[in-house]
N, CA, C, O and the ligand as a Tripos MOL2 file, in Angstrom:
@<TRIPOS>MOLECULE
protein
  229   227    58     0     0
PROTEIN
NO_CHARGES

@<TRIPOS>ATOM
      1 N         -40.5370   47.9550  171.2640 N.3       1 MET1
      2 CA        -41.2660   47.1200  170.2980 C.3       1 MET1
      3 C         -40.2800   46.4410  169.3550 C.2       1 MET1
      4 O         -39.3330   47.0560  168.8630 O.2       1 MET1
      5 N         -40.5230   45.1910  169.1250 N.am      2 ARG2
      6 CA        -39.6460   44.4500  168.2360 C.3       2 ARG2
      7 C         -39.9260   44.8420  166.7880 C.2       2 ARG2
      8 O         -41.0790   44.9280  166.3640 O.2       2 ARG2
      9 N         -38.8740   45.0730  166.0550 N.am      3 VAL3
     10 CA        -39.0240   45.4280  164.6480 C.3       3 VAL3
     11 C         -38.5130   44.2820  163.7900 C.2       3 VAL3
     12 O         -37.3650   43.8560  163.9110 O.2       3 VAL3
     13 N         -39.3810   43.7960  162.9280 N.am      4 ASP4
     14 CA        -38.9950   42.7340  162.0150 C.3       4 ASP4
     15 C         -38.6400   43.3380  160.6660 C.2       4 ASP4
     16 O         -39.3370   44.2180  160.1620 O.2       4 ASP4
     17 N         -37.5640   42.8610  160.0990 N.am      5 THR5
     18 CA        -37.1690   43.3330  158.7750 C.3       5 THR5
     19 C         -37.0120   42.1520  157.8420 C.2       5 THR5
     20 O         -36.6500   41.0480  158.2470 O.2       5 THR5
     21 N         -37.2930   42.4210  156.5820 N.am      6 CYS6
     22 CA        -37.1490   41.3840  155.5650 C.3       6 CYS6
     23 C         -35.6850   40.9970  155.4550 C.2       6 CYS6
     24 O         -34.8180   41.8620  155.3330 O.2       6 CYS6
     25 N         -35.4130   39.7140  155.4960 N.am      7 ARG7
     26 CA        -34.0280   39.2710  155.4650 C.3       7 ARG7
     27 C         -33.4320   39.5050  154.0870 C.2       7 ARG7
     28 O         -32.2120   39.5010  153.9250 O.2       7 ARG7
     29 N         -34.2890   39.7100  153.0950 N.am      8 HIS8
     30 CA        -33.7930   39.7740  151.7310 C.3       8 HIS8
     31 C         -33.6010   41.2070  151.2550 C.2       8 HIS8
     32 O         -32.5730   41.5190  150.6540 O.2       8 HIS8
     33 N         -34.5620   42.0810  151.5100 N.am      9 CYS9
     34 CA        -34.4610   43.4450  151.0020 C.3       9 CYS9
     35 C         -34.3740   44.4710  152.1270 C.2       9 CYS9
     36 O         -34.1110   45.6460  151.8700 O.2       9 CYS9
     37 N         -34.5910   44.0470  153.3640 N.am     10 GLY10
     38 CA        -34.4450   44.9690  154.4780 C.3      10 GLY10
     39 C         -35.6760   45.7960  154.7730 C.2      10 GLY10
     40 O         -35.6230   46.6920  155.6150 O.2      10 GLY10
     41 N         -36.7910   45.5190  154.1000 N.am     11 ALA11
     42 CA        -38.0290   46.2520  154.3640 C.3      11 ALA11
     43 C         -38.4590   46.0200  155.8150 C.2      11 ALA11
     44 O         -38.2080   44.9570  156.3830 O.2      11 ALA11
     45 N         -39.1010   47.0140  156.3990 N.am     12 THR12
     46 CA        -39.5450   46.9210  157.7840 C.3      12 THR12
     47 C         -40.9950   46.4860  157.8530 C.2      12 THR12
     48 O         -41.8520   46.9960  157.1320 O.2      12 THR12
     49 N         -41.2530   45.5280  158.7400 N.am     13 ARG13
     50 CA        -42.6180   45.0230  158.8970 C.3      13 ARG13
     51 C         -43.3320   45.8230  159.9770 C.2      13 ARG13
     52 O         -42.9180   45.8350  161.1370 O.2      13 ARG13
     53 N         -44.4240   46.4970  159.5740 N.am     14 ASP14
     54 CA        -45.2600   47.2240  160.5190 C.3      14 ASP14
     55 C         -46.2920   46.2620  161.0880 C.2      14 ASP14
     56 O         -47.2170   45.8440  160.3930 O.2      14 ASP14
     57 N         -46.1250   45.9200  162.3440 N.am     15 GLN15
     58 CA        -46.9840   44.8830  162.9280 C.3      15 GLN15
     59 C         -48.4430   45.3080  163.0130 C.2      15 GLN15
     60 O         -49.3310   44.4620  163.1240 O.2      15 GLN15
     61 N         -48.6980   46.6160  162.9610 N.am     16 ASP16
     62 CA        -50.0690   47.0950  163.0490 C.3      16 ASP16
     63 C         -50.7290   47.2480  161.6830 C.2      16 ASP16
     64 O         -51.9340   47.4880  161.6010 O.2      16 ASP16
     65 N         -49.9600   47.1140  160.6230 N.am     17 ALA17
     66 CA        -50.5080   47.2990  159.2870 C.3      17 ALA17
     67 C         -51.2080   46.0240  158.8160 C.2      17 ALA17
     68 O         -50.8580   44.9140  159.2160 O.2      17 ALA17
     69 N         -52.1920   46.2160  157.9660 N.am     18 ALA18
     70 CA        -52.9210   45.0610  157.4370 C.3      18 ALA18
     71 C         -52.0000   44.1530  156.6440 C.2      18 ALA18
     72 O         -52.2050   42.9410  156.5820 O.2      18 ALA18
     73 N         -50.9850   44.7500  156.0390 N.am     19 SER19
     74 CA        -50.0800   43.9630  155.2000 C.3      19 SER19
     75 C         -49.1810   43.0620  156.0320 C.2      19 SER19
     76 O         -48.5210   42.1790  155.4840 O.2      19 SER19
     77 N         -49.1420   43.2620  157.3340 N.am     20 ALA20
     78 CA        -48.2280   42.4830  158.1720 C.3      20 ALA20
     79 C         -48.5280   40.9900  158.0920 C.2      20 ALA20
     80 O         -47.6280   40.1610  158.2290 O.2      20 ALA20
     81 N         -49.7980   40.6510  157.8690 N.am     21 VAL21
     82 CA        -50.1710   39.2370  157.8480 C.3      21 VAL21
     83 C         -49.6700   38.5430  156.5880 C.2      21 VAL21
     84 O         -49.6530   37.3150  156.5090 O.2      21 VAL21
     85 N         -49.2640   39.3370  155.6070 N.am     22 THR22
     86 CA        -48.8020   38.7240  154.3620 C.3      22 THR22
     87 C         -47.3010   38.4330  154.4130 C.2      22 THR22
     88 O         -46.7480   37.8440  153.4840 O.2      22 THR22
     89 N         -46.6590   38.8370  155.4720 N.am     23 TRP23
     90 CA        -45.2530   38.5020  155.6270 C.3      23 TRP23
     91 C         -45.1200   37.0260  156.0020 C.2      23 TRP23
     92 O         -45.9980   36.4470  156.6420 O.2      23 TRP23
     93 N         -44.0250   36.4510  155.5960 N.am     24 VAL24
     94 CA        -43.8100   35.0350  155.8620 C.3      24 VAL24
     95 C         -42.6390   34.8690  156.8230 C.2      24 VAL24
     96 O         -41.5650   35.4370  156.6270 O.2      24 VAL24
     97 N         -42.8690   34.0910  157.8460 N.am     25 ARG25
     98 CA        -41.7970   33.8140  158.8030 C.3      25 ARG25
     99 C         -41.1490   32.4750  158.4730 C.2      25 ARG25
    100 O         -41.8240   31.4620  158.2920 O.2      25 ARG25
    101 N         -39.8670   32.5010  158.4040 N.am     26 GLU26
    102 CA        -39.1230   31.2810  158.1260 C.3      26 GLU26
    103 C         -38.2730   30.9310  159.3290 C.2      26 GLU26
    104 O         -37.8440   31.7960  160.0920 O.2      26 GLU26
    105 N         -38.0450   29.6500  159.4750 N.am     27 ARG27
    106 CA        -37.1510   29.2240  160.5470 C.3      27 ARG27
    107 C         -35.9950   28.4310  159.9400 C.2      27 ARG27
    108 O         -36.1900   27.4500  159.2220 O.2      27 ARG27
    109 N         -34.8200   28.8830  160.2470 N.am     28 ASP28
    110 CA        -33.6370   28.1910  159.7500 C.3      28 ASP28
    111 C         -33.4070   26.9140  160.5490 C.2      28 ASP28
    112 O         -33.9160   26.7640  161.6590 O.2      28 ASP28
    113 N         -32.6410   26.0030  159.9750 N.am     29 PRO29
    114 CA        -32.3380   24.7600  160.7010 C.3      29 PRO29
    115 C         -31.7140   25.0150  162.0680 C.2      29 PRO29
    116 O         -31.8580   24.2020  162.9810 O.2      29 PRO29
    117 N         -31.0240   26.1370  162.2100 N.am     30 ASP30
    118 CA        -30.3920   26.4300  163.5030 C.3      30 ASP30
    119 C         -31.3450   27.1150  164.4770 C.2      30 ASP30
    120 O         -30.9410   27.4810  165.5810 O.2      30 ASP30
    121 N         -32.6220   27.2960  164.0750 N.am     31 GLY31
    122 CA        -33.6160   27.8370  164.9810 C.3      31 GLY31
    123 C         -33.8400   29.3230  164.8590 C.2      31 GLY31
    124 O         -34.7830   29.8480  165.4520 O.2      31 GLY31
    125 N         -33.0120   30.0160  164.1150 N.am     32 ARG32
    126 CA        -33.2180   31.4550  163.9730 C.3      32 ARG32
    127 C         -34.3980   31.7360  163.0490 C.2      32 ARG32
    128 O         -34.5890   31.0460  162.0480 O.2      32 ARG32
    129 N         -35.1850   32.7510  163.3910 N.am     33 GLU33
    130 CA        -36.3410   33.0980  162.5760 C.3      33 GLU33
    131 C         -36.0230   34.2940  161.7030 C.2      33 GLU33
    132 O         -35.3040   35.2110  162.0990 O.2      33 GLU33
    133 N         -36.5750   34.2570  160.5150 N.am     34 HIS34
    134 CA        -36.3920   35.3530  159.5700 C.3      34 HIS34
    135 C         -37.7360   35.6960  158.9660 C.2      34 HIS34
    136 O         -38.6370   34.8600  158.8930 O.2      34 HIS34
    137 N         -37.8570   36.9550  158.5290 N.am     35 TRP35
    138 CA        -39.0860   37.4070  157.8830 C.3      35 TRP35
    139 C         -38.8340   37.7160  156.4210 C.2      35 TRP35
    140 O         -37.7560   38.1690  156.0360 O.2      35 TRP35
    141 N         -39.8370   37.4660  155.6320 N.am     36 LEU36
    142 CA        -39.7990   37.8390  154.2290 C.3      36 LEU36
    143 C         -40.9870   38.7430  153.9330 C.2      36 LEU36
    144 O         -42.1190   38.4320  154.3020 O.2      36 LEU36
    145 N         -40.7240   39.8640  153.2660 N.am     37 CYS37
    146 CA        -41.8120   40.7690  152.9340 C.3      37 CYS37
    147 C         -42.6120   40.1920  151.7610 C.2      37 CYS37
    148 O         -42.1200   39.3220  151.0430 O.2      37 CYS37
    149 N         -43.8430   40.6780  151.5670 N.am     38 PRO38
    150 CA        -44.7050   40.1220  150.5040 C.3      38 PRO38
    151 C         -44.0460   40.1630  149.1290 C.2      38 PRO38
    152 O         -44.1900   39.2260  148.3430 O.2      38 PRO38
    153 N         -43.3290   41.2390  148.8360 N.am     39 ASP39
    154 CA        -42.6780   41.3400  147.5260 C.3      39 ASP39
    155 C         -41.6600   40.2300  147.3430 C.2      39 ASP39
    156 O         -41.6160   39.5900  146.2920 O.2      39 ASP39
    157 N         -40.8590   40.0030  148.3360 N.am     40 CYS40
    158 CA        -39.8360   38.9690  148.2260 C.3      40 CYS40
    159 C         -40.4670   37.5830  148.2290 C.2      40 CYS40
    160 O         -39.9630   36.6670  147.5790 O.2      40 CYS40
    161 N         -41.5640   37.4270  148.9560 N.am     41 VAL41
    162 CA        -42.2510   36.1410  148.9530 C.3      41 VAL41
    163 C         -42.7180   35.8030  147.5460 C.2      41 VAL41
    164 O         -42.5290   34.6880  147.0610 O.2      41 VAL41
    165 N         -43.3410   36.8040  146.8910 N.am     42 ARG42
    166 CA        -43.8110   36.5740  145.5210 C.3      42 ARG42
    167 C         -42.6510   36.2390  144.6010 C.2      42 ARG42
    168 O         -42.7360   35.3510  143.7520 O.2      42 ARG42
    169 N         -41.5700   36.9710  144.7910 N.am     43 ARG43
    170 CA        -40.4300   36.8090  143.8980 C.3      43 ARG43
    171 C         -39.7570   35.4530  144.0960 C.2      43 ARG43
    172 O         -39.1850   34.8880  143.1630 O.2      43 ARG43
    173 N         -39.8320   34.9540  145.2880 N.am     44 HIS44
    174 CA        -39.0460   33.7620  145.5980 C.3      44 HIS44
    175 C         -39.9000   32.5720  146.0120 C.2      44 HIS44
    176 O         -39.4130   31.6180  146.6190 O.2      44 HIS44
    177 N         -41.1920   32.6480  145.6690 N.am     45 VAL45
    178 CA        -42.0770   31.5970  146.1500 C.3      45 VAL45
    179 C         -41.6290   30.2150  145.6710 C.2      45 VAL45
    180 O         -41.7520   29.2300  146.3990 O.2      45 VAL45
    181 N         -41.1150   30.1490  144.4600 N.am     46 ARG46
    182 CA        -40.6570   28.8400  143.9730 C.3      46 ARG46
    183 C         -39.4850   28.3380  144.8070 C.2      46 ARG46
    184 O         -39.4040   27.1550  145.1380 O.2      46 ARG46
    185 N         -38.5930   29.2410  145.1370 N.am     47 ASP47
    186 CA        -37.4340   28.8400  145.9290 C.3      47 ASP47
    187 C         -37.8740   28.3780  147.3150 C.2      47 ASP47
    188 O         -37.3480   27.4110  147.8680 O.2      47 ASP47
    189 N         -38.8660   29.1060  147.8650 N.am     48 ILE48
    190 CA        -39.3380   28.7470  149.1960 C.3      48 ILE48
    191 C         -39.9940   27.3730  149.1590 C.2      48 ILE48
    192 O         -39.7590   26.5360  150.0310 O.2      48 ILE48
    193 N         -40.8160   27.1550  148.1430 N.am     49 GLU49
    194 CA        -41.5040   25.8690  148.0620 C.3      49 GLU49
    195 C         -40.5180   24.7310  147.8590 C.2      49 GLU49
    196 O         -40.7250   23.6150  148.3360 O.2      49 GLU49
    197 N         -39.4430   25.0310  147.1430 N.am     50 ALA50
    198 CA        -38.4360   24.0000  146.8960 C.3      50 ALA50
    199 C         -37.4950   23.8510  148.0750 C.2      50 ALA50
    200 O         -36.6480   22.9580  148.0990 O.2      50 ALA50
    201 N         -37.6520   24.7490  149.0710 N.am     51 LYS51
    202 CA        -36.8030   24.7160  150.2560 C.3      51 LYS51
    203 C         -35.3230   24.8290  149.8760 C.2      51 LYS51
    204 O         -34.4490   24.1920  150.4650 O.2      51 LYS51
    205 N         -35.0880   25.6590  148.8780 N.am     52 LEU52
    206 CA        -33.7080   25.8690  148.4800 C.3      52 LEU52
    207 C         -33.0050   26.7590  149.5010 C.2      52 LEU52
    208 O         -33.6190   27.6070  150.1500 O.2      52 LEU52
    209 N         -31.7410   26.5450  149.6170 N.am     53 SER53
    210 CA        -30.9580   27.4110  150.4860 C.3      53 SER53
    211 C         -30.9540   28.8220  149.9390 C.2      53 SER53
    212 O         -31.0550   29.0240  148.7290 O.2      53 SER53
    213 N         -30.8400   29.7930  150.8160 N.am     54 HIS54
    214 CA        -30.8380   31.1740  150.3760 C.3      54 HIS54
    215 C         -29.6100   31.4920  149.5400 C.2      54 HIS54
    216 O         -29.5890   32.4990  148.8340 O.2      54 HIS54
    217 N         -28.6180   30.6720  149.6070 N.am     55 GLU55
    218 CA        -27.4370   30.9200  148.7920 C.3      55 GLU55
    219 C         -27.7690   30.8240  147.3030 C.2      55 GLU55
    220 O         -27.0190   31.3130  146.4580 O.2      55 GLU55
    221 N         -28.8820   30.1990  146.9980 N.am     56 TRP56
    222 CA        -29.2320   30.0080  145.5890 C.3      56 TRP56
    223 C         -30.0670   31.1480  145.0350 C.2      56 TRP56
    224 O         -30.3490   31.1890  143.8370 O.2      56 TRP56
    225 N         -30.4690   32.0840  145.9060 N.am     57 TRP57
    226 CA        -31.3670   33.1330  145.4590 C.3      57 TRP57
    227 C         -30.6390   34.1560  144.6240 C.2      57 TRP57
    228 O         -31.2480   35.1200  144.1590 O.2      57 TRP57
    229 ZN        -38.1860   41.8320  151.0380 Zn       58 ZN58
@<TRIPOS>BOND
     1     1     2 1
     2     2     3 1
     3     3     4 2
     4     3     5 am
     5     5     6 1
     6     6     7 1
     7     7     8 2
     8     7     9 am
     9     9    10 1
    10    10    11 1
    11    11    12 2
    12    11    13 am
    13    13    14 1
    14    14    15 1
    15    15    16 2
    16    15    17 am
    17    17    18 1
    18    18    19 1
    19    19    20 2
    20    19    21 am
    21    21    22 1
    22    22    23 1
    23    23    24 2
    24    23    25 am
    25    25    26 1
    26    26    27 1
    27    27    28 2
    28    27    29 am
    29    29    30 1
    30    30    31 1
    31    31    32 2
    32    31    33 am
    33    33    34 1
    34    34    35 1
    35    35    36 2
    36    35    37 am
    37    37    38 1
    38    38    39 1
    39    39    40 2
    40    39    41 am
    41    41    42 1
    42    42    43 1
    43    43    44 2
    44    43    45 am
    45    45    46 1
    46    46    47 1
    47    47    48 2
    48    47    49 am
    49    49    50 1
    50    50    51 1
    51    51    52 2
    52    51    53 am
    53    53    54 1
    54    54    55 1
    55    55    56 2
    56    55    57 am
    57    57    58 1
    58    58    59 1
    59    59    60 2
    60    59    61 am
    61    61    62 1
    62    62    63 1
    63    63    64 2
    64    63    65 am
    65    65    66 1
    66    66    67 1
    67    67    68 2
    68    67    69 am
    69    69    70 1
    70    70    71 1
    71    71    72 2
    72    71    73 am
    73    73    74 1
    74    74    75 1
    75    75    76 2
    76    75    77 am
    77    77    78 1
    78    78    79 1
    79    79    80 2
    80    79    81 am
    81    81    82 1
    82    82    83 1
    83    83    84 2
    84    83    85 am
    85    85    86 1
    86    86    87 1
    87    87    88 2
    88    87    89 am
    89    89    90 1
    90    90    91 1
    91    91    92 2
    92    91    93 am
    93    93    94 1
    94    94    95 1
    95    95    96 2
    96    95    97 am
    97    97    98 1
    98    98    99 1
    99    99   100 2
   100    99   101 am
   101   101   102 1
   102   102   103 1
   103   103   104 2
   104   103   105 am
   105   105   106 1
   106   106   107 1
   107   107   108 2
   108   107   109 am
   109   109   110 1
   110   110   111 1
   111   111   112 2
   112   111   113 am
   113   113   114 1
   114   114   115 1
   115   115   116 2
   116   115   117 am
   117   117   118 1
   118   118   119 1
   119   119   120 2
   120   119   121 am
   121   121   122 1
   122   122   123 1
   123   123   124 2
   124   123   125 am
   125   125   126 1
   126   126   127 1
   127   127   128 2
   128   127   129 am
   129   129   130 1
   130   130   131 1
   131   131   132 2
   132   131   133 am
   133   133   134 1
   134   134   135 1
   135   135   136 2
   136   135   137 am
   137   137   138 1
   138   138   139 1
   139   139   140 2
   140   139   141 am
   141   141   142 1
   142   142   143 1
   143   143   144 2
   144   143   145 am
   145   145   146 1
   146   146   147 1
   147   147   148 2
   148   147   149 am
   149   149   150 1
   150   150   151 1
   151   151   152 2
   152   151   153 am
   153   153   154 1
   154   154   155 1
   155   155   156 2
   156   155   157 am
   157   157   158 1
   158   158   159 1
   159   159   160 2
   160   159   161 am
   161   161   162 1
   162   162   163 1
   163   163   164 2
   164   163   165 am
   165   165   166 1
   166   166   167 1
   167   167   168 2
   168   167   169 am
   169   169   170 1
   170   170   171 1
   171   171   172 2
   172   171   173 am
   173   173   174 1
   174   174   175 1
   175   175   176 2
   176   175   177 am
   177   177   178 1
   178   178   179 1
   179   179   180 2
   180   179   181 am
   181   181   182 1
   182   182   183 1
   183   183   184 2
   184   183   185 am
   185   185   186 1
   186   186   187 1
   187   187   188 2
   188   187   189 am
   189   189   190 1
   190   190   191 1
   191   191   192 2
   192   191   193 am
   193   193   194 1
   194   194   195 1
   195   195   196 2
   196   195   197 am
   197   197   198 1
   198   198   199 1
   199   199   200 2
   200   199   201 am
   201   201   202 1
   202   202   203 1
   203   203   204 2
   204   203   205 am
   205   205   206 1
   206   206   207 1
   207   207   208 2
   208   207   209 am
   209   209   210 1
   210   210   211 1
   211   211   212 2
   212   211   213 am
   213   213   214 1
   214   214   215 1
   215   215   216 2
   216   215   217 am
   217   217   218 1
   218   218   219 1
   219   219   220 2
   220   219   221 am
   221   221   222 1
   222   222   223 1
   223   223   224 2
   224   223   225 am
   225   225   226 1
   226   226   227 1
   227   227   228 2
@<TRIPOS>SUBSTRUCTURE
     1 MET1         2 RESIDUE 1 A MET
     2 ARG2         6 RESIDUE 1 A ARG
     3 VAL3        10 RESIDUE 1 A VAL
     4 ASP4        14 RESIDUE 1 A ASP
     5 THR5        18 RESIDUE 1 A THR
     6 CYS6        22 RESIDUE 1 A CYS
     7 ARG7        26 RESIDUE 1 A ARG
     8 HIS8        30 RESIDUE 1 A HIS
     9 CYS9        34 RESIDUE 1 A CYS
    10 GLY10       38 RESIDUE 1 A GLY
    11 ALA11       42 RESIDUE 1 A ALA
    12 THR12       46 RESIDUE 1 A THR
    13 ARG13       50 RESIDUE 1 A ARG
    14 ASP14       54 RESIDUE 1 A ASP
    15 GLN15       58 RESIDUE 1 A GLN
    16 ASP16       62 RESIDUE 1 A ASP
    17 ALA17       66 RESIDUE 1 A ALA
    18 ALA18       70 RESIDUE 1 A ALA
    19 SER19       74 RESIDUE 1 A SER
    20 ALA20       78 RESIDUE 1 A ALA
    21 VAL21       82 RESIDUE 1 A VAL
    22 THR22       86 RESIDUE 1 A THR
    23 TRP23       90 RESIDUE 1 A TRP
    24 VAL24       94 RESIDUE 1 A VAL
    25 ARG25       98 RESIDUE 1 A ARG
    26 GLU26      102 RESIDUE 1 A GLU
    27 ARG27      106 RESIDUE 1 A ARG
    28 ASP28      110 RESIDUE 1 A ASP
    29 PRO29      114 RESIDUE 1 A PRO
    30 ASP30      118 RESIDUE 1 A ASP
    31 GLY31      122 RESIDUE 1 A GLY
    32 ARG32      126 RESIDUE 1 A ARG
    33 GLU33      130 RESIDUE 1 A GLU
    34 HIS34      134 RESIDUE 1 A HIS
    35 TRP35      138 RESIDUE 1 A TRP
    36 LEU36      142 RESIDUE 1 A LEU
    37 CYS37      146 RESIDUE 1 A CYS
    38 PRO38      150 RESIDUE 1 A PRO
    39 ASP39      154 RESIDUE 1 A ASP
    40 CYS40      158 RESIDUE 1 A CYS
    41 VAL41      162 RESIDUE 1 A VAL
    42 ARG42      166 RESIDUE 1 A ARG
    43 ARG43      170 RESIDUE 1 A ARG
    44 HIS44      174 RESIDUE 1 A HIS
    45 VAL45      178 RESIDUE 1 A VAL
    46 ARG46      182 RESIDUE 1 A ARG
    47 ASP47      186 RESIDUE 1 A ASP
    48 ILE48      190 RESIDUE 1 A ILE
    49 GLU49      194 RESIDUE 1 A GLU
    50 ALA50      198 RESIDUE 1 A ALA
    51 LYS51      202 RESIDUE 1 A LYS
    52 LEU52      206 RESIDUE 1 A LEU
    53 SER53      210 RESIDUE 1 A SER
    54 HIS54      214 RESIDUE 1 A HIS
    55 GLU55      218 RESIDUE 1 A GLU
    56 TRP56      222 RESIDUE 1 A TRP
    57 TRP57      226 RESIDUE 1 A TRP
    58 ZN58       229 GROUP 0 **** ****
């Protein structure tokens, strides 16, 4: 089974948990996909909306 982890804090996404749907999948310009856990999404929602590079976080 594939395990997704938050790229920011390393939390593990349980695909069977109800909270899994609140995770956000991002795609980098190079095509790689990353996951963000709900906590990090809340914390960085402004950065995500502004499409800032992760270097700015
Ligand atoms: Zn996180």
